[in-house]
Every structure is written in structure tokens, then in C-alpha cells.
C-alpha positions in Angstrom: -15.0 25.8 32.4 -13.4 22.4 31.8 -11.3 20.9 35.0 -8.3 19.1 33.7 -6.8 16.2 35.3 -3.6 16.7 33.8 -1.1 19.6 33.6 -0.7 21.4 30.2 2.6 19.8 29.8 1.1 16.5 30.1 -1.6 17.4 27.5 1.1 18.8 25.1 3.2 15.6 25.4 0.1 13.5 24.7 -0.9 15.6 21.7 2.6 14.9 20.3 2.6 11.3 21.1 -0.6 10.7 18.9 1.2 12.2 15.6 2.9 10.2 13.1 4.8 12.8 11.1 7.1 12.4 8.2 10.1 14.6 7.3 11.9 15.5 4.2 15.7 14.3 3.6 17.6 11.0 4.4 18.7 12.2 7.8 16.6 13.0 10.8 16.4 17.0 11.0 17.1 18.7 14.5 13.3 19.7 14.8 12.4 16.0 14.7 14.9 14.7 17.1 14.1 17.7 19.5 10.3 16.7 19.5 11.1 13.1 20.2 12.6 14.4 23.4 9.4 16.4 24.0 6.8 13.4 23.6 6.4 12.5 19.9 6.6 8.9 19.7 6.2 7.9 16.2 7.9 8.8 12.6 6.6 7.9 9.3 9.1 7.1 6.4 8.7 7.3 2.8 10.5 6.6 -0.3 12.1 10.3 -0.1 13.8 9.2 3.0 15.5 6.1 1.9 18.4 5.4 -0.5 19.9 2.0 0.7 19.5 -0.4 3.6 22.5 0.8 5.3 21.3 4.6 5.3 18.0 3.6 6.6 19.8 1.6 9.2 21.6 4.5 10.3 18.6 6.8 10.2 16.5 4.5 12.2 19.4 3.9 14.9 19.5 8.0 15.2 15.8 8.1 16.0 16.1 5.2 18.6 19.0 7.1 20.2 16.7 9.8 20.9 13.9 7.6 21.9 14.2 3.8 22.3 10.5 2.9 21.9 9.9 5.1 18.8 7.4 3.7 16.3 9.5 4.0 12.9 6.5 3.4 10.3 6.5 2.8 6.7 4.2 2.1 3.9 5.7 -1.2 2.7 3.1 -3.4 1.2 5.6 -5.1 -1.3 4.7 -5.3 -5.1 3.6 -2.1 -6.6 3.8 -0.1 -3.2 7.5 -0.1 -2.1 9.4 2.3 -0.1 12.3 -0.1 0.6 13.1 -0.5 -3.1 11.3 2.8 -4.4 13.8 3.3 -7.1 14.4 -0.4 -8.4 11.1 -2.1 -7.8 10.1 -4.5 -5.2 11.7 -8.0 -4.5 8.5 -9.2 -3.3 5.2 -9.7 -5.3 2.1 -7.9 -4.2 -1.1 -8.8 -2.7 -3.0 -9.7 -5.9 -0.1 -12.1 -6.9 -0.1 -13.9 -3.6 -3.8 -14.4 -3.8 -3.6 -15.9 -7.3 -1.2 -18.5 -6.0 -3.5 -18.9 -3.0 -0.9 -20.5 -0.9 -1.2 -19.0 2.7 2.0 -20.8 3.9 3.9 -19.0 1.0 2.0 -15.7 1.9 3.2 -15.9 5.7 6.9 -16.7 4.4 6.8 -13.7 2.2 5.6 -11.3 4.8 8.0 -12.8 7.2 11.0 -12.3 4.8 9.8 -8.7 4.1 9.5 -8.1 7.9 13.0 -9.5 8.5 14.2 -7.0 6.1 12.3 -4.1 7.8 13.3 -5.2 11.2 16.9 -5.2 10.1 16.8 -1.8 9.0 15.1 -0.6 12.2 11.7 -0.4 11.0 9.0 -1.3 13.6 5.6 -0.5 12.1 4.3 -1.2 8.8 1.1 0.5 7.3 0.3 -3.0 5.7 -1.5 -5.2 4.5 -4.3 -4.1 2.5 -7.4 -6.2 3.7 -9.6 -4.6 1.0 -11.8 -6.9 -0.9 -11.3 -5.7 -4.7 -15.1 -6.3 -5.4 -15.1 -3.4 -7.8 -12.7 -4.1 -10.7 -12.8 -0.4 -11.8 -11.6 0.5 -8.5 -8.8 3.2 -9.3 -6.6 2.9 -5.9 -6.7 -0.7 -4.6 -6.6 -3.2 -7.7 -3.4 -5.3 -7.2 -3.2 -4.1 -3.7 -5.8 -6.5 -2.7 -5.4 -10.4 -2.5 -8.4 -10.7 -4.6 -12.2 -10.4 -4.9 -13.4 -13.1 -2.6 -13.9 -12.3 1.0 -12.6 -15.5 2.5 -9.8 -15.7 0.2 -8.7 -12.1 1.3 -9.3 -13.1 4.8 -6.9 -16.1 4.8 -4.1 -14.3 3.0 -4.6 -10.9 5.3 -4.2 -13.2 8.4 -1.2 -15.1 7.0 0.6 -11.7 5.9 -0.1 -10.3 9.4 1.3 -13.4 11.1 4.4 -13.5 8.9 5.1 -9.7 9.3 4.7 -9.8 13.1 6.7 -13.0 13.6 9.6 -10.8 12.5 8.9 -8.2 15.1 7.3 -5.6 12.8 3.8 -4.5 13.9 1.2 -4.9 11.1 -1.3 -2.0 10.4 -4.3 -3.6 8.5 -5.9 -1.2 6.1 -8.2 0.4 4.9 -10.9 -0.1 7.4 -14.0 -0.8 7.0 -12.9 -1.5 3.4 -11.8 0.5 0.4 -12.5 -2.4 -2.2 -15.9 -1.2 -3.5 -15.0 2.2 -4.5 -14.5 4.0 -7.8 -12.9 7.1 -6.5 -9.4 7.6 -4.9 -9.6 9.1 -1.6 -6.4 11.0 -2.3 -8.4 13.1 -4.5 -12.0 13.1 -3.3 -14.3 11.4 -0.8 -15.6 7.9 -2.0 -19.0 6.7 -1.0 -20.0 3.1 -0.6 -23.7 2.6 -0.8 -23.6 -1.1 0.4 -25.8 -2.1 3.1 -24.8 -3.5 6.5 -25.5 -7.0 5.5 -23.1 -6.7 2.6 -20.5 -4.8 4.8 -20.7 -7.8 7.4 -20.5 -10.6 4.8 -17.7 -8.9 2.3 -15.8 -6.0 3.8 -15.5 -6.8 7.3 -14.6 -10.6 6.8 -10.8 -10.1 6.4 -10.7 -7.4 9.3 -12.0 -10.0 11.5 -9.4 -12.4 10.3 -6.8 -9.8 10.9 -8.1 -9.0 14.4 -8.1 -12.9 15.2 -4.5 -13.0 13.7 -3.3 -10.3 16.3 -2.8 -7.4 14.0 -1.2 -4.8 16.4 -2.9 -1.9 14.4 -5.7 -0.9 11.8 -5.6 1.9 9.7 -9.1 3.7 9.0 -10.2 4.7 5.4 -11.4 8.0 4.5 -14.7 6.7 2.8 -18.3 7.5 3.4 -20.5 4.5 4.1 -24.3 5.9 4.6 -25.6 2.7 5.9 -23.1 3.0 8.8 -22.6 6.9 9.2 -24.5 9.1 6.8 -22.6 12.1 7.8 -18.9 11.3 8.5 -16.1 9.5 6.8 -15.0 6.4 8.5 -11.9 8.0 9.9 -14.0 10.7 11.6 -16.9 8.4 12.5 -17.5 7.0 16.3 -19.9 4.5 14.6 -17.0 3.1 12.4 -14.3 3.3 15.2 -15.6 3.1 18.5 -18.8 1.3 17.6 -17.8 -1.2 15.0 -14.0 -1.8 15.1 -14.0 -1.5 19.0 -17.4 -2.9 19.7 -18.1 -6.2 21.2 -18.1 -8.9 19.0 -21.3 -10.1 20.7 -22.8 -7.0 19.4 -21.7 -7.1 15.8 -18.2 -5.1 16.6 -14.9 -6.6 16.1 -13.6 -6.2 19.5 -10.2 -4.7 18.3 -8.2 -3.5 21.3 -5.0 -2.4 19.5 -3.8 0.9 17.9 -6.1 2.7 15.5 -4.2 4.8 12.9 -5.7 7.1 10.5 -4.9 7.2 6.8 -3.0 10.2 5.6 -5.0 13.3 6.9 -3.7 15.5 4.2 -5.5 13.5 1.8 -8.3 15.6 0.3 -11.2 13.1 1.0 -10.9 14.8 4.6 -8.7 17.9 4.2 -11.0 19.4 1.9 -14.1 19.3 3.8 -12.7 19.5 7.3 -9.2 20.9 7.2 -6.0 19.6 8.6 -6.6 20.5 12.2 -10.3 19.9 12.6 -10.2 16.6 10.9 -7.5 15.4 13.1 -9.4 16.5 16.5 -12.6 14.7 15.2 -10.6 11.6 14.2 -9.2 11.4 17.6 -12.5 12.3 19.4 -14.0 9.2 17.1 -11.7 6.7 18.3 -8.4 7.2 16.4 -5.2 6.9 18.5 -2.7 7.9 15.9 -2.7 10.9 13.3 -0.7 9.9 10.3 0.2 13.2 8.6 3.6 13.6 6.5 3.1 11.9 3.0 2.6 15.4 1.7 3.0 17.8 4.7 6.4 17.1 6.2 7.6 20.0 8.3 7.7 21.1 12.0 5.1 23.6 11.5 2.4 20.9 10.6 3.4 19.1 13.7 3.0 21.9 16.0 -0.2 23.2 14.4 -1.7 19.5 15.0 -0.3 19.5 18.5 -1.8 22.8 19.5 -5.2 22.0 17.8 -5.5 18.9 19.9 -4.4 20.6 23.1 -6.8 23.5 22.2 -9.6 21.0 21.7 -9.1 19.6 25.0 -9.1 22.9 26.6 -12.5 24.0 25.3 -14.1 20.8 25.6 -14.5 19.5 22.1 -12.1 16.5 22.7 -12.4 14.8 26.0 -9.1 14.7 28.0 -9.6 11.1 28.8 -9.6 10.0 25.0 -6.5 12.1 24.1 -4.7 10.4 27.2 -6.1 6.9 26.1 -4.9 7.3 22.5 -1.2 8.4 23.7 -1.3 5.2 25.9 -2.2 3.1 23.2 0.8 4.5 21.0 3.3 4.2 23.8 2.2 0.5 24.7 2.8 -0.5 20.9 6.0 1.4 21.0 7.0 -0.7 24.1 6.2 -3.9 22.2 8.4 -2.9 19.3 11.2 -2.0 21.6 11.1 -5.3 23.3 10.5 -7.6 20.2 11.2 -5.7 17.2 14.3 -4.0 15.7 17.6 -5.1 14.3 17.8 -7.8 17.2 14.8 -9.4 16.1 15.8 -9.9 12.4 19.0 -11.6 13.6 17.1 -14.6 14.8 15.4 -15.3 11.5 16.9 -17.3 8.6 17.0 -15.1 5.3 14.8 -16.3 2.4 16.4 -14.2 -0.2 14.7 -15.9 -3.3 11.2 -16.3 -2.1 9.9 -13.2 -3.7 11.0 -14.4 -7.3 9.6 -18.0 -6.4 6.3 -16.6 -5.6 6.2 -14.0 -8.7 6.9 -17.1 -10.9 4.0 -19.2 -9.3 1.7 -16.2 -9.7 2.0 -16.1 -13.4 -1.0 -17.1 -15.5 0.2 -17.9 -19.2 -2.3 -18.1 -22.1 -0.7 -19.3 -25.5 -2.4 -17.8 -28.8 -3.7 -19.6 -31.7 -0.2 -20.6 -33.0 2.7 -22.3 -31.3 4.9 -19.6 -29.5 8.3 -19.1 -30.5 10.7 -17.1 -28.2 12.3 -14.1 -29.8 16.0 -15.0 -31.1 17.0 -11.4 -31.1 16.5 -8.2 -29.1 12.7 -7.1 -28.8 10.8 -4.0 -28.5 9.0 -3.2 -25.4 6.0 -1.1 -25.9 4.6 0.1 -22.5 0.9 1.5 -22.7 1.2 3.4 -19.3 -1.8 4.8 -17.3 -1.4 7.5 -14.8 0.1 6.2 -11.5 -2.0 6.4 -8.4 -0.6 8.2 -5.7 -0.1 5.3 -3.3 2.0 3.7 -5.7 3.8 6.8 -7.0 5.4 7.5 -10.2 9.0 7.1 -9.4 9.0 3.4 -8.8 9.9 1.7 -12.3 7.4 -1.1 -13.6 7.3 -3.2 -16.7 9.3 -5.9 -18.3 11.8 -3.8 -20.1 14.9 -4.0 -17.6 14.4 -7.5 -17.0 14.0 -8.2 -20.7 17.0 -6.2 -21.7 19.0 -8.2 -19.4 18.2 -11.4 -21.1 17.9 -10.2 -24.6 20.8 -7.2 -24.5 20.1 -4.7 -27.2 16.0 -4.8 -26.4 14.7 -1.4 -27.0 11.6 0.3 -24.9 9.1 3.1 -25.6 6.5 4.5 -23.4 3.0 5.6 -24.6 0.2 7.2 -22.5 -3.2 8.4 -23.0 -2.0 11.8 -24.0 -0.3 10.2 -27.0 -3.3 8.3 -27.9 -5.5 11.4 -27.7 -3.1 13.8 -29.4 -2.7 12.0 -32.7 -5.1 9.3 -32.5 -4.3 5.6 -31.8 -3.6 4.6 -35.5 -0.7 7.3 -35.4 0.4 5.9 -32.1 0.5 2.4 -33.4 2.3 3.5 -36.8 5.0 5.1 -34.5 5.4 2.1 -32.4 5.7 -0.2 -35.5 8.4 2.2 -36.8 10.2 1.9 -33.5 9.9 -1.9 -33.5 11.0 -2.5 -37.1 11.2 -6.3 -37.5 11.6 -7.0 -33.9 9.2 -8.8 -31.8 6.7 -6.5 -29.8 6.1 -7.1 -26.3 3.2 -4.9 -25.2 2.9 -4.2 -21.5 -0.3 -3.0 -20.1 -1.7 -2.2 -16.7 -5.5 -2.6 -16.0 -6.4 -2.4 -19.6 -10.0 -3.0 -18.9 -10.1 0.4 -17.1 -8.6 2.4 -20.1 -10.4 2.6 -23.4 -7.7 4.3 -25.1 -5.3 1.5 -24.2 -7.8 -1.6 -25.2 -8.2 0.2 -28.5 -4.2 0.9 -28.9 -3.8 -3.0 -28.2 -6.6 -4.0 -30.6 -5.0 -2.1 -33.4 -1.5 -3.2 -32.7 -2.4 -7.1 -32.6 -4.2 -6.5 -36.0 -0.9 -5.4 -37.4 1.4 -7.6 -35.6 -0.4 -10.8 -34.4 2.8 -12.2 -33.0 2.8 -9.5 -30.3 3.3 -10.7 -26.6 1.1 -9.0 -24.3 1.8 -8.8 -20.6 -0.9 -7.6 -18.3 0.6 -6.5 -14.9 -2.8 -5.1 -13.4 -5.8 -6.8 -12.4 -6.7 -9.1 -15.3 -10.2 -8.8 -16.7 -10.0 -8.6 -20.4 -10.0 -11.6 -22.4 -6.2 -12.9 -23.0 -4.9 -11.4 -26.4 -1.7 -11.9 -28.5 0.6 -14.6 -29.6 1.4 -14.9 -25.7 -0.5 -13.4 -23.0 1.1 -13.2 -19.5 -0.9 -12.1 -16.4 1.7 -11.2 -13.6 -1.1 -9.9 -11.1 1.3 -7.0 -10.1 3.9 -4.8 -11.5 6.8 -5.5 -9.0 10.4 -5.9 -10.4 10.2 -9.7 -9.7 6.9 -9.9 -11.4 8.8 -8.2 -14.6 11.4 -10.8 -14.3 9.1 -13.7 -14.1 7.3 -12.6 -17.1 10.5 -11.9 -19.0 11.9 -15.5 -18.4 8.9 -16.9 -19.9 9.3 -14.4 -23.0 12.7 -15.7 -23.6 12.6 -19.1 -22.8 8.9 -20.1 -23.3 7.1 -22.4 -20.6 5.3 -25.7 -20.5 2.3 -25.9 -22.6 3.3 -22.7 -24.6 
């Protein structure tokens, strides 16, 4: 029989402390406030919880009134993945755009301004940045969320982003350890497998994470990916070899020597939940070395919190989870909460000079403009925007607008737009899709907006047919540019944030040097 050093009340409190749940609505529900009083120490916010900075500030103030060291977490990468501006698009370009500029001081300044805005709204922990090296251009979930395909480039910008964010009093949570860049599967849907050897892992995936640790990242998020060379059985989130051995391990032994908070990726993601179940997976994650269980992107109710709390307590009682491991995890959560109480929140934001235009300035610098074979003439009248739209990945979501239509309409009133997806191409065929597009455009200049055209055969085929019929078409690539530039004017934005669309629209309307 297991002899416990702490009372069941302490165990229950520690079990609540390691959870990072979400909720529905724009005000804190009574059950959440009650659990904060019982030991819950973190709350995760998503786009569904936010309508405006003022509303978010009031919400976080209510949470802090219940517990002044509560970790208020959010998934705000900037760029394509935004929660602060989920309905309008981000004021900041994402990682790939910053990597394309390759100015670490700019990256640091962008992250500081983003951190200032988060802190002003009472957010204290950001599940960002992505330190993944996007070595696989067909990666369906990372892409523009990465700073690039080179480990050293990703490392220097990861470090700068961490430093900029934390200088505003918001804790960074660098993700997705040990690296999600060489995957062809989205872990929201299934378990990705990376067959790289340990040498490749050390010289590619781990380089940015070592830089993040050296820069002082307060937290690291684990990935639900299987690396057989490291652990042939368990995904990294559930692997003692990955978390305790590699991430926590001494630098002298090849580890990263990280001593901060280890946060799991969303535990309801199918890469873990399908094989292990939510409760068992969460217990295994804490036993492997994770300190905080992220849950709430899809499951956002009190029942989920209570199920996980009770599962952790039961695991201690029956010996599957060492009591000391749970206590250590809870202590790490509270330690970060104390740091954010002392250095974060609205008070931290007041001492930082705002930089409201820095996001657009960065987006403009990130553009790569390739003129076509003839001199480019900006449209003199309203244009037609044809958006060839892939299915959005879950991390980005399908509620955040993207493209150039809104910004181009602002500059060229009367501009029309239409969206075309894979189903349109498959239902009637690509020629019919383009005929329909040409009918809609009439004699207007067409602006074709694509996203990762190299990953979507239907999109590439549609673009070929369109350009054969209308060679004066402007092409805007808002994903990872891989295919050869095409069109009368080709603009690579390196991301689909609102400011990226605005920067592209300015070039379409006004032209640019050398075009």
C-alpha cells in the first residue's frame, strides 16, 4: 500500500494546479472561478473567449480577482495563428515573414509589441513561439508558423522572439518540442512519425530549442510526435526519454538542461487521445515529466476538469504516478504564476512605449516581388480577387479572414471577390472553374490569391489554366513559397495575416521599385 506524504486535500489541489483548461463564453463561468479557489492555477483562452481588448481585460481582471497569480494563457503566435484578432486578422506578420526579413532586432521588437498588447489585456503566458524547423515543405500544420527551413535562422529568431515577448512580462512557451517541422501529418488528426536519427535531431530540430533555453524561455510545449530513434513506443508528450531525459537532461550529457515549465500540447488532439484516452494520456504525460496539461481547445467544461483531476489523484493513490512528481509539477506551475504576478499583467505594459505600426512595417519588408515578362501596370479600376482556398488547419482555424480582398477593396473601392476550393475544382473540373472565374471577372484585372500552391495539385492546375487565359493576372502567394513565380506580378507575402494582405495590396495598386 502506498504511503502518502500529503493529505488527499493537497493531492486534489496539486492535481487541479497542473491543469490548463479552457471554457466557453466571454465571461468566466462560476465553475471556473470556484475551481480557482480550490487550486486551479491556469486558464487557457481561445478565440471564442475574445471579442475586444476591453472585454478581454475585464475577463482577465475577474480571473485575477479570484487568484492573483493565475496563469492566463493564450495561443497568440501572430500571423496566421491569432486569438487577439481572430475575426479581423493579425496586426503582426507571422514567423515565416520575420524569418524572410532575417533581422533579429525586428523580430524582438515585433514580439515585444505583441507582448505589450497581451500584457495590457492581462494575458501572462503565451503558447508561442513555434521553434519548429520547417524542413519538410509539405508539412500540413507548421508551414508559415516556422521562421524557416534553416536551423540557425530559426534559432536566432526564436531567441529574439522569446526575449522580446518576455521583456513585456509575458512568459513564452516555446513549441513544439522536440520539433514538428519534418512531419507530413497534422497531430490534431493522427500521430506523426519522424524517422530522423539522433544526429539529425541534434543538428536540426534541437538547435532552436537550445537557443530558446539559453534566451530564458519560461516554458516549453511538448509535441505529440513519435521519434523512434528517441523513444520507439511513446510520443514525445508521454515519453520520459524526451521530457525528463532530453529536455531536462544535463547539457554535458546531451540534454537541454531546461528547468522551467513543461506544458503539453492539447491533450484532446487525436495523436494522443485516440491511442491513450484523455485521462490515461494526461497521467502518462505528468509521469513522463510534463508539468501542465493543456486541455480546452475542444473540451471546455467542468466535467473534463474534474475527470482529469480525479484521474491524477487516482494514479497517485494506486502508484502509477509518483506523488513527488505531481507535487513537483504543481510547484513549477505556481512558481511561474508568481513570476507573472510580479512582472506581468497590465502594470508591465504601462512601462513600454507602444509601437503600433511595427507589424505593417515588418510585413512590407517581408514581401518578395517578382515582375512578369512585361512591364507591370497597376489596375486603374476595381479588380477581381479570386481566392484559391485550401482547407484551414485546426491551429489556424477557419474563422480568421485571410487574403488581400479586404485591403484591396479599401484601396480600390468596388473590387469584387470570390472563393474557390478543391471541391469546386473536383465537381466541375478545373476548366469549368476558370470559366466561371473569368465570367465573374469580366474585363477586370484578376488577382489570384493562393496558399501553399506547391502542396495542392488542384490549385496549381487552376493557376496554370487561369494564367494561360489571362496572363495579366497578379498572383499573391500567402503560404510557403516553393513553386516558381508566375503571373504578370508575383508577390510572396510569407503569411496570411491582415498586415501581409495590406502590404501586398499596396504593391498591387501602387506598384513597387523595379516592377
